[in-house]
C-alpha angles and dihedrals in degrees: 000000000000122000142152115256126198107220105214092195094059101023089226128127106232123181116222131178102229119338138059113274093242091056096058109020115079123202089267093064094040091049090051091049089054091050091048091051091050089053096043098045106024095141102030134037114276113255119184090205091056104032104027136250145260128248122199115203117208136192111291097024108138123221088244091056092048092048090048091052095050096036098235141061106275091203093054103038116088113255118229096196131359114188135182104225099179107259095024144021124243114214116189122198120186107210104185142018091254089067100257106158146176120218114199120198114207120189117233107181140071122341091332090094095055110127096006113132111273092219091055091049091046092049090052094046096046101042106033125114125204107283144184105316112240 
């Protein structure tokens, strides 16, 4: 079941599909989220309703669950930036002209990819560029 979890360690609202943020997001993803927020909202406080939010995909998340969480089909919507960040991919979708975006983190190593849609993994693998190292 999808929900929004407030991560009390980071103070950031992060949307996940099924588990608590701490259970699936390693320090590498959380550190990158902090750097993204510093870039997005360097002169005003970060607000997920204004700037956008982050989604962390975990093993077993279906494409339908991911699409439901973000509100669009991630295989059909144009990708703004797709980066290889070492142990995961970062996929950025800009939703509106005011810059509101959704950044989706997709695991790429070990058993963390089990059950994740093969087309999503292939899209990430084929179209990613070197990104911000985690």
